[in-house]
NUVOVO-161658 format. One record per residue: residue number from 1; residue in three letters; chain; z, x, y of N, C-alpha, C, CB in turn. Coordinates in steps of 0.2 Angstrom, whole numbers, plus 5000, padded with zeros to 4 digits. Each point is the difference from the previous one (the first is absolute). Glycine has a CB too. Example, Ala and Ser with C-alpha at 12.3 -4.5 7.8 and 13.67 -1.06 7.14 Angstrom:
! residues 2
- 1,ALA,A,5039,5066,4972,5000,4996,5006,5000,5004,5006,5006,4991,4994
- 2,SER,A,4990,5007,5011,5001,5004,5006,5003,4996,5005,4990,5006,4997
! end
This chain:
! residues 306
- 1,MET,A,5000,5004,4994,5000,4996,5006,5000,5004,5006,5005,4992,4995
- 2,ASN,A,4999,5014,5005,5000,5004,5006,4993,5003,5001,5012,5003,4998
- 3,ARG,A,4984,4999,4997,4994,5003,5000,4995,4994,5004,5002,5008,4989
- 4,SER,A,4999,4986,5008,4995,4994,5003,5001,5000,5007,5001,4994,4990
- 5,ARG,A,5006,5006,5012,5002,4999,5007,4997,5006,5004,5010,4992,4996
- 6,SER,A,4990,5013,5001,4998,5006,5004,4992,5000,5001,5009,5006,4995
- 7,ILE,A,4988,4992,5000,4993,4999,5001,4998,4995,5005,4999,5004,4988
- 8,THR,A,5005,4990,5011,4998,4995,5005,5002,5002,5007,5003,4992,4992
- 9,VAL,A,5002,5012,5009,5002,5002,5007,4994,5005,5003,5012,4999,4997
- 10,VAL,A,4986,5005,4998,4995,5005,5002,4993,4996,5002,5005,5008,4992
- 11,LEU,A,4993,4986,5004,4995,4996,5002,5000,4997,5007,4999,4997,4988
- 12,VAL,A,5008,5001,5014,5001,4997,5006,4999,5005,5005,5007,4992,4995
- 13,LEU,A,4996,5014,5004,4999,5006,5004,4993,5002,5002,5010,5004,4995
- 14,LEU,A,4986,4996,5000,4993,5001,5000,4996,4995,5004,5001,5005,4989
- 15,VAL,A,5001,4989,5011,4996,4995,5004,5002,5000,5007,5000,4993,4990
- 16,LEU,A,5007,5009,5012,5002,5001,5006,4997,5006,5003,5010,4994,4997
- 17,LEU,A,4989,5011,4999,4997,5006,5003,4993,4999,5001,5008,5007,4994
- 18,ALA,A,4989,4990,5002,4993,4998,5001,4999,4996,5007,4998,5000,4988
- 19,GLY,A,5007,4995,5013,4999,4996,5006,5001,5005,5007,5004,4989,4993
- 20,CYS,A,5001,5015,5006,5002,5004,5006,4995,5005,5001,5011,4999,4997
- 21,GLY,A,4985,5004,4997,4995,5005,5001,4994,4997,5003,5004,5006,4990
- 22,GLY,A,4994,4987,5008,4995,4997,5004,5001,4999,5007,4999,4994,4990
- 23,SER,A,5008,5005,5012,5001,4999,5007,5000,5007,5004,5007,4990,4997
- 24,ALA,A,4995,5015,4999,5000,5006,5003,4993,5003,5000,5011,5002,4996
- 25,GLY,A,4984,4996,5000,4993,5002,5000,4997,4997,5006,5000,5001,4987
- 26,SER,A,5002,4992,5014,4996,4997,5006,5003,5003,5007,4999,4989,4993
- 27,ALA,A,5007,5013,5006,5002,5003,5007,4997,5007,5001,5011,4994,4999
- 28,GLN,A,4988,5010,4994,4997,5006,5001,4993,4999,5002,5008,5005,4992
- 29,GLY,A,4989,4989,5005,4993,4999,5002,4999,4999,5008,4998,4995,4989
- 30,GLY,A,5007,5002,5014,5000,4999,5007,5000,5007,5004,5005,4988,4999
- 31,GLY,A,5000,5016,4998,5000,5007,5003,4994,5004,4999,5013,4999,4999
- 32,GLY,A,4985,5000,4995,4994,5004,4998,4994,4998,5004,5005,5001,4988
- 33,ASP,A,4995,4993,5014,4995,4997,5004,4999,5003,5006,5002,4990,4994
- 34,ALA,A,5004,5011,5010,5000,5004,5006,4998,5008,4999,5010,4993,5004
- 35,ALA,A,4993,5010,4990,4998,5006,4999,4992,5001,4998,5012,5002,4997
- 36,THR,A,4986,4993,5001,4992,4999,4998,4996,5000,5006,5003,4994,4989
- 37,VAL,A,5000,5002,5016,4996,5000,5007,5000,5006,5003,5003,4989,5001
- 38,ALA,A,5003,5015,4999,5000,5007,5003,4995,5004,4996,5012,4999,5003
- 39,GLU,A,4988,5001,4991,4995,5004,4996,4993,4998,5002,5008,5002,4991
- 40,ALA,A,4991,4992,5010,4993,4998,5001,4998,5002,5007,5002,4990,4993
- 41,ASN,A,5003,5011,5012,4998,5003,5006,4998,5007,5000,5008,4992,5005
- 42,VAL,A,4996,5012,4990,4999,5007,4999,4994,5001,4997,5011,5002,5000
- 43,GLU,A,4987,4994,4995,4994,5001,4997,4994,4998,5005,5005,4998,4989
- 44,ALA,A,4996,4997,5015,4995,4998,5004,4998,5006,5005,5004,4988,5000
- 45,GLU,A,5002,5015,5003,4999,5005,5004,4996,5006,4997,5010,4997,5006
- 46,ARG,A,4992,5004,4988,4996,5006,4996,4993,4998,4999,5010,5003,4994
- 47,ALA,A,4988,4990,5005,4994,4998,4999,4996,5001,5006,5004,4992,4991
- 48,ALA,A,4999,5007,5015,4997,5000,5006,4998,5008,5002,5006,4989,5004
- 49,ASP,A,4999,5015,4994,4999,5007,5001,4994,5003,4996,5012,5001,5003
- 50,GLY,A,4988,4996,4991,4994,5003,4996,4994,4996,5000,5009,5004,4993
- 51,GLY,A,4991,4991,5012,4995,4995,5000,4994,5004,5002,5007,4990,5002
- 52,ASP,A,4993,5014,5004,4995,5003,5002,4996,5005,4995,5005,4999,5011
- 53,ALA,A,5000,5005,4985,4997,5004,4995,4996,4996,4995,5009,5009,5002
- 54,GLY,A,4994,4985,4996,4997,4996,4995,4993,4997,5003,5011,4998,4994
- 55,ALA,A,4989,5001,5012,4994,4997,5003,4994,5005,4999,5007,4992,5008
- 56,GLN,A,4995,5015,4993,4995,5004,5000,4997,5001,4993,5005,5006,5010
- 57,GLY,A,4998,4992,4984,4997,5001,4994,4995,4995,4998,5010,5005,4997
- 58,ASP,A,4987,4995,4997,4995,4995,4998,5003,4994,4998,4993,5009,4997
- 59,GLY,A,5004,4985,5006,5003,4993,4999,4996,4995,5003,5011,5005,4999
- 60,GLY,A,4988,4990,4998,4996,4994,5003,5005,4995,5003,4990,5002,4991
- 61,ASP,A,5007,4992,5009,5003,4995,5004,5006,4998,4995,4989,4996,5006
- 62,GLY,A,5010,5003,4988,5005,4998,4995,5006,5005,5000,4991,4994,4993
- 63,GLY,A,5008,5012,5007,5005,5005,5000,5005,4999,5007,4993,5008,4993
- 64,THR,A,5003,4991,5013,5004,4999,5006,5004,4994,5000,4991,5005,5007
- 65,SER,A,5006,4990,4990,5004,4993,5000,5006,5001,4995,4989,4993,5002
- 66,GLY,A,5010,5010,4993,5005,5001,4995,5006,5004,5004,4992,5000,4990
- 67,GLN,A,5007,5006,5013,5005,5004,5004,5004,4995,5005,4993,5011,4999
- 68,ASN,A,5003,4984,5004,5004,4996,5005,5004,4995,4997,4990,5001,5008
- 69,ASP,A,5008,4997,4986,5004,4995,4997,5006,5003,4997,4990,4993,4997
- 70,GLY,A,5009,5013,5000,5006,5004,4997,5005,5002,5005,4993,5004,4992
- 71,SER,A,5005,4998,5014,5005,5002,5005,5004,4994,5002,4992,5010,5005
- 72,LEU,A,5005,4984,4996,5004,4994,5002,5004,4998,4995,4991,4997,5007
- 73,ALA,A,5008,5004,4987,5004,4997,4994,5004,5006,4997,4992,4991,4998
- 74,ALA,A,5009,5015,5006,5004,5005,4997,5007,4998,4999,4993,5009,5005
- 75,GLY,A,5010,4992,4988,5006,4998,4999,5002,4993,5000,5002,5011,5005
- 76,ARG,A,4993,4985,4995,5001,4992,5001,4996,4997,4994,5002,5000,5013
- 77,SER,A,5001,4994,4985,4996,4996,4995,4997,4994,5004,5008,5003,4990
- 78,ILE,A,4986,4997,5011,4997,4995,5005,4994,4997,4996,5003,5007,5011
- 79,ILE,A,4997,4986,4989,4995,4996,4997,4995,4998,5006,5008,4995,4991
- 80,ARG,A,4986,5006,5008,4994,4999,5004,4996,4995,4998,5000,5011,5004
- 81,THR,A,4998,4984,5000,4996,4995,4998,4995,4999,5006,5008,4994,4992
- 82,GLY,A,4986,5003,5006,4995,4998,5005,4996,4994,4998,4999,5012,5004
- 83,GLU,A,4999,4985,5001,4996,4993,5000,4994,5000,5004,5010,4994,4997
- 84,VAL,A,4984,5005,5001,4994,5001,5004,4995,4994,4998,5001,5013,5000
- 85,GLN,A,4997,4984,5005,4995,4994,5000,4993,5003,5002,5009,4991,5002
- 86,LEU,A,4986,5008,4994,4994,5003,5001,4994,4995,5000,5004,5010,4996
- 87,ARG,A,4991,4990,5008,4994,4997,5000,4995,5004,4997,5003,4992,5009
- 88,VAL,A,4994,5007,4985,4995,5004,4997,4994,4997,4999,5009,5006,4995
- 89,GLU,A,4986,4998,5005,4993,4997,4998,4999,4998,4993,4995,5007,5009
- 90,ASN,A,5008,4997,4987,4999,5000,4993,5006,5001,4996,4988,5003,5001
- 91,PHE,A,5015,4991,4996,5007,5001,4997,5000,5005,4994,5003,4989,5004
- 92,GLU,A,4992,5010,4992,5000,5005,4994,4999,5007,5002,4996,4991,4993
- 93,ALA,A,5000,5010,5011,4999,5008,5003,5006,5002,5003,4989,4998,5002
- 94,ALA,A,5015,4998,5002,5006,5003,5003,5005,5000,4995,4997,4995,5011
- 95,ARG,A,5004,5001,4984,5005,5001,4996,4999,5006,4995,5002,4988,5000
- 96,ALA,A,4991,5014,4998,4999,5006,4997,5001,5006,5004,4992,4994,4994
- 97,ASN,A,5007,5006,5012,5001,5005,5005,5008,5002,5001,4990,4997,5005
- 98,LEU,A,5014,4997,4995,5007,5001,5001,5003,5003,4993,5000,4991,5008
- 99,THR,A,4997,5006,4987,5003,5003,4993,4998,5008,4999,4998,4988,4995
- 100,ALA,A,4997,5014,5007,4998,5007,5000,5004,5004,5005,4989,4997,4997
- 101,ALA,A,5013,5000,5009,5003,5004,5005,5008,5000,4998,4991,4996,5008
- 102,VAL,A,5012,5000,4989,5006,5000,4997,5001,5004,4994,5002,4989,5005
- 103,GLU,A,4994,5011,4991,5000,5004,4994,4998,5008,5001,4997,4990,4993
- 104,ALA,A,4999,5011,5013,5000,5007,5002,5006,5003,5003,4989,4997,5002
- 105,ARG,A,5016,4999,5000,5006,5002,5003,5005,4999,4995,4997,4997,5010
- 106,GLY,A,5002,5003,4984,5005,4999,4995,5004,4994,4999,5000,5012,5002
- 107,GLY,A,4997,4983,5001,5003,4993,4999,4996,4995,4995,5004,5001,5012
- 108,TYR,A,4997,4993,4989,4996,4995,4995,5000,4993,5003,5004,5008,4990
- 109,VAL,A,4993,4988,5007,5000,4993,5002,5004,4996,4995,4988,5001,5005
- 110,SER,A,5018,4996,4998,5005,4996,4996,4998,4993,4999,5009,5008,5005
- 111,ASP,A,4987,4989,5000,4999,4993,5000,4993,4999,5004,5013,4997,4998
- 112,SER,A,4983,4997,4999,4995,4999,5004,4998,4993,4998,4996,5011,5000
- 113,THR,A,5002,4985,5005,4998,4993,5000,4994,4999,5004,5012,4996,4999
- 114,GLN,A,4984,4999,4999,4994,4998,5003,4998,4993,5000,4996,5011,4997
- 115,ARG,A,5001,4986,5008,4999,4993,5000,4993,4999,5003,5012,4997,5001
- 116,VAL,A,4984,4999,4996,4993,4999,5003,5000,4993,5003,4994,5006,4992
- 117,HIS,A,5004,4994,5014,5000,4993,5004,4992,4998,5001,5011,5003,5007
- 118,ASP,A,4988,4991,4992,4993,4997,5000,5000,4994,5006,4999,5002,4987
- 119,SER,A,4995,4998,5016,4999,4996,5005,4993,4999,5000,5010,5004,5008
- 120,GLY,A,4988,4990,4988,4993,4998,5000,4997,5006,4995,4999,4994,5012
- 121,GLU,A,4996,5009,4990,4996,5005,4996,5002,5007,5002,4991,4993,5000
- 122,GLU,A,5014,5007,5005,5003,5007,5002,5007,5001,4997,4994,4999,5011
- 123,SER,A,5008,5007,4988,5006,5002,4997,5003,5007,5003,4997,4994,4989
- 124,TRP,A,5009,5006,5011,5003,5007,5002,5006,5001,4996,4996,4999,5012
- 125,THR,A,5007,5007,4988,5005,5002,4996,5006,5003,5004,4992,5003,4991
- 126,SER,A,5014,4995,5007,5006,5003,5003,5004,5002,4994,5000,4993,5011
- 127,GLY,A,5006,5011,4991,5004,5002,4995,5005,5006,5002,4991,4998,4992
- 128,ARG,A,5013,5004,5004,5006,5004,5001,5000,5006,4995,5006,4991,5005
- 129,VAL,A,4995,5015,4998,5001,5006,4996,5007,5003,5002,4987,5002,4999
- 130,VAL,A,5017,5000,4996,5006,5003,5001,4999,5007,4997,5007,4990,4999
- 131,LEU,A,4994,5015,5006,5000,5007,4998,5006,5004,5000,4989,5000,5006
- 132,ARG,A,5013,5004,4989,5005,5004,4999,4998,5008,5001,5006,4991,4992
- 133,VAL,A,4997,5012,5013,4998,5007,5002,5006,5004,5000,4990,4996,5006
- 134,PRO,A,5010,5010,4992,5005,5005,5002,5002,5000,5007,4996,5007,4990
- 135,ALA,A,5011,4993,5011,5003,5000,5007,4997,5004,5005,5010,4997,4995
- 136,GLU,A,4988,5010,5002,4998,5005,5005,4992,4998,5002,5008,5009,4994
- 137,ASN,A,4989,4987,5003,4993,4998,5002,5000,4993,5003,4995,5007,4990
- 138,PHE,A,5010,4990,5012,5000,4994,5003,4996,4999,5006,5012,4999,4996
- 139,SER,A,4989,5006,5009,4996,4999,5006,4993,5001,4999,5010,5004,5006
- 140,GLY,A,4988,5001,4990,4993,5001,4999,4997,4994,4996,5002,5012,5000
- 141,THR,A,5001,4985,4995,4997,4994,4997,5000,4994,5005,5005,5004,4989
- 142,MET,A,5000,4995,5015,4999,4995,5005,4994,5001,5005,5012,4998,5000
- 143,THR,A,4987,5008,5002,4994,5002,5004,4993,4998,4996,5007,5010,5006
- 144,ALA,A,4993,4991,4988,4994,4999,4996,4999,4992,4999,5002,5011,4994
- 145,VAL,A,5004,4986,5005,4999,4993,4999,4998,4997,5007,5009,5000,4991
- 146,GLU,A,4993,5002,5015,4998,4996,5006,4993,5002,5001,5012,5000,5004
- 147,SER,A,4985,5005,4994,4994,5002,5002,4995,4996,4995,5004,5012,5004
- 148,GLU,A,4998,4984,4991,4995,4997,4996,4997,4994,5002,5007,5005,4991
- 149,GLY,A,4996,4992,5015,4997,4994,5003,5003,4999,5007,4998,4995,4988
- 150,ARG,A,5001,4999,5015,5003,4999,5006,5007,4997,5000,4989,4998,5004
- 151,VAL,A,5016,5006,4998,5007,4998,5000,5002,4994,5004,5003,5012,4998
- 152,VAL,A,4999,4983,4998,5002,4994,5003,5008,5001,5002,4991,4992,4993
- 153,GLU,A,5013,5010,5003,5007,5002,5001,5002,5006,4995,5002,4987,5003
- 154,SER,A,5003,5017,5000,5002,5005,4996,5007,5001,5002,4989,5005,4999
- 155,SER,A,5016,4997,4996,5007,5001,5001,5002,5005,4995,5002,4988,5006
- 156,THR,A,5003,5016,4996,5004,5004,4995,5008,4999,5001,4990,5008,5001
- 157,SER,A,5013,4993,4994,5008,4999,5001,5003,5006,4995,4999,4987,5003
- 158,THR,A,5007,5014,4998,5004,5005,4996,5007,4997,4999,4993,5010,5005
- 159,GLN,A,5010,4992,4990,5006,4998,4997,5004,5006,4998,4996,4989,4997
- 160,ASP,A,5009,5013,5006,5004,5006,4998,5006,4997,4995,4998,5006,5012
- 161,VAL,A,5001,4997,4982,5004,4998,4994,5004,5006,4998,4992,4991,4996
- 162,THR,A,5009,5014,5008,5004,5006,4998,5007,4998,4998,4994,5007,5008
- 163,GLU,A,5010,4989,4996,5006,4998,4998,5000,4996,4993,5003,4999,5012
- 164,GLN,A,4993,4997,4987,5000,4997,4994,4998,5005,4994,4997,4989,5006
- 165,VAL,A,4999,5015,4995,4999,5006,4994,5006,5004,4999,4987,5001,5004
- 166,VAL,A,5016,5001,5002,5007,5004,4999,5005,4996,4996,4998,5006,5010
- 167,ASP,A,5003,4988,4992,5005,4995,4997,4998,4999,4993,5002,4994,5011
- 168,LEU,A,4992,5005,4987,4998,4999,4993,5001,5007,4996,4991,4991,5003
- 169,GLN,A,5008,5014,5000,5000,5006,4996,5007,5002,4999,4989,5005,5005
- 170,ALA,A,5015,4994,5000,5008,5001,4999,5003,4995,4995,5001,5004,5012
- 171,ARG,A,4997,4990,4988,5003,4995,4995,4997,5002,4993,5001,4990,5009
- 172,LEU,A,4993,5012,4991,4996,5003,4993,5005,5005,4998,4988,4997,5004
- 173,ASP,A,5013,5008,5000,5005,5006,4998,5006,4998,4997,4995,5007,5009
- 174,ASN,A,5008,4988,4994,5007,4998,4998,5000,4997,4994,5003,4998,5011
- 175,LEU,A,4991,4998,4988,5000,4996,4993,4998,5005,4995,4997,4989,5006
- 176,ARG,A,5000,5016,4995,4998,5004,4995,5006,5004,4998,4987,5001,5004
- 177,ALA,A,5017,5001,5001,5006,5004,4999,5006,4995,4995,4997,5007,5011
- 178,GLU,A,5003,4987,4992,5004,4995,4995,4998,5000,4993,5002,4993,5011
- 179,ARG,A,4991,5007,4988,4997,4999,4994,5002,5006,4995,4991,4993,5004
- 180,GLU,A,5009,5013,5000,5002,5006,4995,5007,5000,4998,4992,5006,5006
- 181,ARG,A,5013,4991,4999,5007,4999,4998,5001,4996,4995,5003,5002,5011
- 182,LEU,A,4993,4992,4990,5001,4995,4994,4998,5002,4993,4998,4992,5009
- 183,ARG,A,4996,5012,4992,4998,5003,4993,5005,5005,4997,4988,4999,5004
- 184,GLU,A,5015,5005,5000,5006,5004,4998,5006,4996,4997,4996,5009,5009
- 185,LEU,A,5005,4986,4995,5006,4995,4997,4998,4997,4994,5004,4998,5012
- 186,TYR,A,4990,5000,4988,4997,4997,4993,5001,5004,4994,4992,4993,5007
- 187,GLN,A,5007,5014,4994,5000,5005,4995,5007,5000,4998,4991,5006,5004
- 188,ARG,A,5014,4993,5000,5007,5001,4999,5004,4994,4997,5000,5010,5009
- 189,ALA,A,4997,4984,4992,5003,4994,4998,4999,4999,4993,4998,4994,5011
- 190,ASN,A,5008,5003,4986,5000,4999,4993,5002,4993,4999,5004,5012,4997
- 191,ASP,A,5000,4984,5007,5001,4993,4998,4994,4996,5002,5012,5001,5003
- 192,THR,A,4986,4994,4993,4995,4996,5000,5000,4996,5007,5000,4999,4988
- 193,GLU,A,5005,4999,5014,5000,4996,5006,4998,5005,5006,5010,4992,4996
- 194,ASP,A,4993,5014,5004,4998,5005,5005,4993,5002,5000,5011,5004,4999
- 195,VAL,A,4986,4996,4995,4993,5002,4999,4996,4995,5003,5002,5006,4990
- 196,LEU,A,5000,4987,5009,4996,4994,5002,5000,5000,5008,5002,4994,4989
- 197,ALA,A,5004,5007,5014,5001,5000,5007,4996,5006,5003,5011,4995,4999
- 198,VAL,A,4989,5011,4999,4996,5005,5002,4992,4998,5000,5009,5008,4997
- 199,GLU,A,4990,4990,4997,4993,4998,4999,4997,4995,5005,5001,5003,4988
- 200,ARG,A,5004,4992,5013,4998,4994,5005,4999,5003,5007,5006,4992,4993
- 201,ARG,A,4999,5012,5009,4999,5003,5007,4994,5005,5001,5013,4999,5001
- 202,LEU,A,4986,5005,4993,4994,5005,5000,4994,4996,5000,5007,5008,4993
- 203,SER,A,4992,4986,5004,4994,4996,5001,4999,4997,5007,5001,4998,4989
- 204,GLU,A,5005,5000,5014,4999,4998,5007,4998,5006,5005,5009,4991,4997
- 205,VAL,A,4994,5015,5002,4998,5005,5004,4993,5002,4999,5011,5004,5000
- 206,GLN,A,4986,4996,4994,4993,5001,4998,4996,4995,5003,5003,5006,4990
- 207,THR,A,4999,4988,5011,4995,4995,5003,5000,5001,5007,5003,4992,4992
- 208,GLU,A,5003,5010,5011,5000,5001,5007,4996,5007,5002,5011,4994,5001
- 209,ILE,A,4989,5011,4995,4996,5006,5001,4992,4998,5000,5009,5007,4994
- 210,GLU,A,4989,4989,5001,4993,4998,4999,4998,4996,5006,5001,5001,4988
- 211,ARG,A,5003,4994,5014,4999,4996,5006,4999,5005,5007,5006,4990,4994
- 212,THR,A,4999,5014,5007,5000,5004,5006,4994,5005,4999,5012,5000,5001
- 213,GLU,A,4986,5003,4993,4994,5004,5000,4994,4996,5002,5006,5008,4991
- 214,ALA,A,4993,4986,5006,4995,4996,5002,4998,4999,5007,5002,4995,4989
- 215,ARG,A,5004,5004,5015,5000,4999,5007,4998,5006,5004,5008,4991,4999
- 216,LEU,A,4995,5014,4998,4998,5007,5004,4993,5002,4999,5012,5003,4998
- 217,GLN,A,4986,4996,4996,4993,5002,4998,4995,4995,5004,5003,5004,4989
- 218,SER,A,4999,4990,5012,4996,4995,5004,4999,5003,5007,5003,4990,4993
- 219,LEU,A,5003,5011,5010,5000,5003,5007,4996,5007,5001,5011,4995,5001
- 220,GLU,A,4990,5009,4994,4996,5006,5000,4993,5000,5000,5010,5005,4995
- 221,ARG,A,4988,4989,5000,4992,5000,5000,4998,4996,5007,5001,4999,4987
- 222,ARG,A,5002,4997,5016,4998,4997,5006,5000,5005,5006,5005,4990,4997
- 223,VAL,A,5000,5015,5002,5000,5006,5005,4994,5005,4999,5012,4999,5000
- 224,ALA,A,4987,5002,4993,4995,5005,4999,4992,4998,5001,5008,5004,4991
- 225,TYR,A,4991,4989,5008,4994,4997,5001,5000,4994,5005,4997,5003,4988
- 226,SER,A,4999,4998,5017,5000,4995,5005,4996,4994,4998,5002,5009,5010
- 227,THR,A,4999,4985,4994,4996,4994,4998,4996,4998,5006,5008,4996,4991
- 228,ILE,A,4985,5003,5008,4996,4998,5005,4996,4994,4998,4998,5012,5004
- 229,THR,A,5003,4982,5000,4997,4994,4997,4994,4999,5005,5011,4995,4996
- 230,VAL,A,4983,5004,5001,4994,4999,5004,4997,4993,4999,4998,5013,4999
- 231,GLU,A,5002,4984,5006,4996,4993,5000,4993,5001,5003,5011,4993,5001
- 232,MET,A,4984,5005,4995,4993,5001,5002,4996,4993,5000,5001,5012,4995
- 233,ARG,A,4995,4987,5010,4997,4994,5000,4993,5001,5002,5011,4994,5002
- 234,GLU,A,4984,5004,4995,4993,5000,5002,4998,4995,5006,4997,5004,4988
- 235,PRO,A,4999,4997,5017,4999,4996,5005,4997,4993,4997,4998,5010,5008
- 236,ARG,A,5004,4985,4995,4997,4993,4997,4993,4999,5003,5012,4996,4999
- 237,PRO,A,4983,5003,4996,4994,4999,5003,4998,4994,5004,4997,5006,4990
- 238,ASP,A,5001,4995,5016,4999,4994,5005,4992,5000,5001,5012,5002,5006
- 239,ARG,A,4986,4992,4996,4993,4998,5002,4999,5005,5006,5000,4988,4996
- 240,PRO,A,4994,5014,5005,4997,5005,5005,5001,4996,5007,4992,5006,4992
- 241,ALA,A,5010,4997,5013,5001,4997,5006,4993,4998,5003,5010,5007,5002
- 242,PRO,A,4989,4987,5001,4994,4997,5003,4998,5005,5006,5003,4987,4996
- 243,ASP,A,4990,5013,5005,4998,5004,5005,5001,4995,5007,4992,5007,4992
- 244,GLN,A,5008,4997,5013,5000,4996,5007,4994,4996,5000,5007,5009,5006
- 245,TRP,A,4993,4985,4998,4995,4995,5000,4994,5003,5004,5008,4991,5000
- 246,TYR,A,4993,5014,5005,4994,5003,5004,4997,5005,4996,5005,4997,5011
- 247,ASP,A,4998,5005,4983,4996,5005,4996,4995,4997,4995,5009,5007,5001
- 248,THR,A,4991,4986,4999,4996,4996,4995,4993,5001,5003,5009,4992,4997
- 249,PRO,A,4986,5009,4998,4992,5000,5003,4998,4993,5002,4998,5009,4992
- 250,VAL,A,4997,4991,5013,4998,4994,5003,4997,4995,4995,4997,5007,5010
- 251,LEU,A,4999,4995,4986,4997,4996,4995,5005,4997,4995,4989,5006,5001
- 252,ALA,A,5016,4998,4997,5006,4997,4996,5004,4995,5004,5000,5011,4993
- 253,ALA,A,5001,4991,5014,5004,4995,5003,4996,4993,5001,5006,5009,5006
- 254,PHE,A,4987,4991,4995,4996,4994,5001,5001,4996,4993,4992,5006,5008
- 255,LEU,A,5007,4997,4987,5000,4997,4994,5007,4997,4998,4991,5007,4997
- 256,ASP,A,5014,4997,5005,5007,4997,4999,5001,4994,5004,5003,5011,4997
- 257,SER,A,4994,4989,5009,5001,4994,5005,4996,4994,4997,5001,5008,5010
- 258,VAL,A,4993,4993,4987,4996,4995,4997,5004,4997,4994,4989,5005,5004
- 259,HIS,A,5014,4999,4993,5004,4998,4994,5006,4996,5002,4996,5011,4993
- 260,GLY,A,5007,4992,5013,5006,4996,5002,4998,4993,5003,5005,5011,5003
- 261,VAL,A,4989,4988,5000,4998,4994,5002,4999,4995,4994,4994,5006,5011
- 262,GLY,A,5002,4997,4984,4999,4996,4994,5007,4998,4997,4989,5005,4998
- 263,VAL,A,5016,4999,5002,5006,4998,4997,5004,4994,5004,5001,5013,4996
- 264,VAL,A,4998,4988,5011,5003,4995,5004,4997,4993,4999,5003,5009,5009
- 265,LEU,A,4990,4991,4991,4996,4994,4999,5002,4997,4993,4990,5004,5007
- 266,ARG,A,5010,5000,4988,5002,4997,4993,5007,4998,5000,4991,5008,4995
- 267,ALA,A,5013,4995,5009,5007,4997,5001,5000,4993,5003,5005,5013,5001
- 268,VAL,A,4991,4986,5004,5000,4994,5004,4997,4995,4995,5000,5006,5012
- 269,VAL,A,4995,4995,4985,4997,4995,4995,5006,4998,4995,4988,5005,5002
- 270,VAL,A,5015,5000,4995,5005,4999,4995,5005,4995,5003,4998,5012,4994
- 271,GLY,A,5004,4990,5012,5006,4996,5003,4998,4993,5001,5004,5010,5006
- 272,VAL,A,4989,4989,4997,4998,4993,5001,5000,4996,4993,4993,5004,5010
- 273,ALA,A,5005,5000,4985,4999,4996,4994,5007,4998,4997,4990,5007,4997
- 274,TYR,A,5015,4998,5004,5007,4998,4999,5003,4994,5004,5001,5012,4996
- 275,ALA,A,4997,4988,5010,5003,4995,5005,4997,4993,5000,5003,5010,5007
- 276,ALA,A,4990,4990,4990,4996,4994,5001,5004,4994,4996,4989,5007,5000
- 277,PRO,A,5013,4993,4994,5004,4995,4997,5006,4997,5005,4996,5004,4988
- 278,TYR,A,5007,5001,5014,5006,4997,5005,4997,4997,5006,5008,5010,4996
- 279,LEU,A,4987,4993,5007,4997,4996,5006,4998,4993,4998,4997,5012,5005
- 280,LEU,A,5000,4988,4989,4997,4993,4999,5005,4996,4998,4991,5005,4996
- 281,VAL,A,5015,4996,5001,5005,4996,4999,5004,4998,5005,5000,5004,4989
- 282,PHE,A,5001,5001,5016,5005,4998,5005,4997,4998,5007,5007,5008,4995
- 283,LEU,A,4987,4995,5006,4996,4998,5006,4997,4993,5000,4999,5012,5001
- 284,SER,A,4998,4986,4993,4997,4994,4999,5004,4994,5003,4994,5004,4990
- 285,PRO,A,5012,4995,5008,5004,4994,5002,5001,5001,5008,5006,4999,4989
- 286,ILE,A,4995,5007,5013,5001,5001,5008,4993,4998,5003,5008,5009,4999
- 287,ALA,A,4986,4993,4999,4994,4998,5003,4999,4993,5000,4996,5010,4996
- 288,VAL,A,5006,4986,4998,4999,4993,5000,5004,4996,5005,4998,5001,4989
- 289,ALA,A,5009,5002,5012,5004,4997,5005,4998,5001,5007,5009,5002,4992
- 290,VAL,A,4988,5004,5009,4998,5001,5007,4994,4996,5001,5004,5012,5000
- 291,GLY,A,4992,4987,4996,4994,4995,5001,5002,4993,5001,4993,5007,4993
- 292,LEU,A,5012,4991,5003,5002,4993,5002,5003,4999,5006,5002,4999,4988
- 293,LEU,A,5002,5006,5014,5003,5000,5006,4995,5000,5006,5010,5006,4994
- 294,TYR,A,4985,4998,5005,4995,5000,5005,4996,4993,5001,4998,5013,4997
- 295,ARG,A,5000,4984,4997,4997,4994,5001,5005,4995,5003,4993,5003,4990
- 296,PHE,A,5013,4997,5008,5005,4995,5002,5001,5000,5008,5006,5001,4989
- 297,ARG,A,4994,5006,5013,5000,5001,5007,4994,4998,5004,5008,5009,4998
- 298,HIS,A,4987,4992,5000,4993,4999,5002,5000,4992,5001,4994,5011,4995
- 299,ARG,A,5008,4985,5000,5000,4993,5001,5004,4997,5005,4997,5001,4988
- 300,ILE,A,5009,5003,5012,5005,4997,5005,4997,5001,5007,5010,5003,4993
- 301,LEU,A,4987,5003,5009,4997,5002,5006,4995,4996,5002,5003,5012,4998
- 302,GLY,A,4992,4986,4997,4994,4996,5001,5003,4993,5001,4993,5006,4992
- 303,GLY,A,5012,4991,5006,5002,4993,5001,5003,5000,5007,5002,4998,4988
- 304,ASP,A,5001,5007,5014,5003,5000,5007,4994,5000,5005,5011,5006,4996
- 305,GLY,A,4984,4998,5003,4994,5000,5004,4997,4993,5001,4998,5012,4996
- 306,GLU,A,5002,4984,4999,4998,4993,5001,5004,4996,5004,4994,5001,4991
! end
């Protein structure tokens, strides 16, 4: 019983130590964050001092873009995203060009959608392409994307996740240390109840380790590979704009006028044909009444004259 109590007390102490270690890790992460900022400033100054020498070496646009991105993110974990809306003449050609451009910079196309719009006999295509590119090539890829068509809208954003990465790494270190202590305790445990208790806690710690590793890896992937979402749309085909009236040839204008006169006369004839039955039905009684009234009045006036 004393041994069982001792192991139980050890388990409780391990849990408490893990909680305290996590809090300390977070505090250290905050302090480390300030230290990281100082280190980032030092590295940035060093990069600025050596920038002139690096500029004299061989390097294209992509190398310059990578150096700029690296100096801005020195010592930090930054997620970069970009969104671009383009008007392109040919959707398929633009998508192929963007795919080639991102693959040439070490990236890939993670998602692509396409939709064909129909209007009568005309059609046009719109869609979206999601590009993943190494963070150091983000600026160069954005430039390549914007040069593919007419830019309707373009935006970039950054998210600093340094503190999250530091906290997750500290928590992961604490959990791994607790797992090692539990494994040692498991080797020394003899009582069945103690073995089950250690196994239960060891399973919980292993689950937390896997969950923390997954979150950390997800952040690291998003930091390492920036995301650029490109919305592309072909111009909607419209009818050609009519010429000015004074640009019309004389003969064509005369023929159009003759045609217009014929249309007007035909419209008048059709209108009369439609109106004739109504006129016959409604005007006939009126005409009879007017005739009777006229005869009656003429008779009265004739009588007065006598």
